[in-house]
N, C-alpha and C positions, 0 to 999 in steps of 0.2 A: 174220620179220615180224610173222606173227600171233600168236607168243610174245610180242612186245612188246607187243601191244593188249591180251591177254590181261592180261598183269602190270601194265599202266596200268589196265585196268578194275578189277581185283582191288584195287589200290590206293586207288581212288578209291571204291568201295563200301564198303570197311574204314573209310575215312577218314569217310564218311558215315554209317554205323553209329555209330562210336565219337562222333562228334558229335551224333547224336540221344540215343546212350545217357546221355551227359554232360548233355543237357538235360533228359532224364527223369529221372535221379538226383539233379538239383541240389537247391537249397533249396526249401523249401515256403513261405517268406513268410508264416508266421501259419495256413496253411490245413492240411487233411489231405492235399492232393493236391500233387504235383510241379509244376513250370512246365510242363512239357510236357502234362500230363493237363488242368491248368486250360485251356490253351490250347486243347486239343481239344474241352473242354466249352463253351468259350466260342463257338468256330466252329461246333460242331454246336447251338447253341441258337440262334444267329443264323442258320442255314439251315433249323431245322425249322419246317415247315408248321403243325404241332398247337399249338393255344394252350395258352398255361400256365395253371396252376390259379390263381387268385388268392385269396388268404384274403380272406373275407368278414369285415367290422369289425360287431361288435355295438352299434349306436347306442342310446344310452339316450335316453329322451323328455326334452325341456328343461322345466326345472321353470318353474312360473308366476310371473310378475312381482311382486315385492313391492312393493306401493303403500304410500306414506306415508299416515297418518291424515289426515282432514280437519282442518287446522289452518290458521289466517290466518299469513300471514309477517310478520315484524317490517318495519316501513317501515325503507328505509335511513337511516342518520343524515345529517343536513345537512352539507353542506361547512362547517367553521369556518374554512377558509382563504380569507376572503373580508373584503372592506373593510366590509361590514355587521356584522360581527361588533363588539360594543363592546369586546372585548379585543384587538382588533387592533392591532398594534404600529404608532406612528406614524413615520412617516419623518421624518429631519432636516429635509427641505424642508417638510413641513407644520408641526413644531415650530417652526420659524423664521417661517412665517406667522402662526402662532396667536400668538408672543410679540410678533411686530410690531404685530399687530391690537390686542391688549391694551394695549401700549404708547401707541397712538395713542388709544385710548379712556380712558386715565388719563393724558393729557398734564398736564392741568390739577389732577390730584388728589394734594397735596403728602404725602401720608402712603403711597402707594402704593409700593412696593418691587417690583422686577423680581424673578422668581424665579432669575433666574440667579446674584442677589446674595446668594442663600440656600445655605446649605450642605447638599449631598446628603444628607450622613449623619444629621445633625441636624434639617434643615429650620429652622434657625433664621438669623436674620440675623447674619452675621459683620461684626465691627467691623474697622478697617483693621490694627489690631494683630494681631487674630486671624487675619486673611487672611495677614499675614507670616509669622506662627508655621507656619500650616499650609502655607504655601509652604517655608519651611526643613524642615519636616518631611518634606514629599513630597521635596524635593531630597536629603535625608540617605539617605532609602529608595533613592532613584533611584541614588544614588552607592554605596550597599553600605555607609555608615558606622552602622553598628546593631550593638548586640551583645546586645540584651535578648532576641530569639527568632529563630528562623528562618522567616522569611516567605515565602521561595520553595525549591521544590526543589532549586534548584541552589547554595543556600546550604551552606556546610561546616558542620560542626556546631560547637557554642557555644564548646568548650572549644579550638577552633583560632583563634577570634576574640578571645579574650580578651587585653587589652593592659593592662600598669600605667598608661600614660598615653593617655587617648582622643585626646589632640590629635595622637598620631601619625597617626592614620588619616586626619585631614585634610591632613597634610602630603604632597603630591602631588611634592616634590622639585623638582630643577630644571627649568625650562621649557626646552621644544625651542628656543625661539628663543635663549635664553640659551647652551646647547649648541653651537647652529651658529655663533653669534659668537664663541665660545671656540675652536671648531675653527680658524675662518677666521684668527682671530689666531695661534694656534698655527702653522697652515701657513704665515702670511707670516714669522713669525720664523724658523720652521725652513728657510725656502729662501733666506733673508738670509744666513745663517750668524752671526749674532748671539744671544745669550741674553736671555732676557725683560727683564732688567734694565738691559741696555746699551741708550741711546737714542741713542747716536751712535758712530761708530767710534772 
């Protein structure tokens, strides 16, 4: 019985020694000590009573403040985004009120013409014929019926827009109403079993 205890104790002691040896011989994790040695050093420093020697830092004296030269600061610029600025953009409501006031003042003046009747580009009063021509030109530009130059970035190159007959650009083709009417007529004829030239059965 005593021999069994001795064998068991020997096995336990050898197992403990092998585990301890494996821990001591294990990896060093970037230090010059094994994991066991580092553990013993950490425990020893935690339990030790003697204070550690701290490294004294050599502080350099702070330099003196650099003060600016005695100079007057430039006053801040006045805010230009205010209605007191003469170059402030006139709102549409203010322009409408101003034009109404001018029209009321010149109600009896036969030679006065409203600024709305003048061209914005030239500043001259346009006749009805000139207004019609300007309207047609504006509609032509709006519909894209121009081949003289590229007016917008979305326009294709001029060589793609060249046609022999410029009237082709104004031909919009069959209207949607005519297409719908033709479709309904063809559908009615297709459902009746007759041809388009057959008026009666």
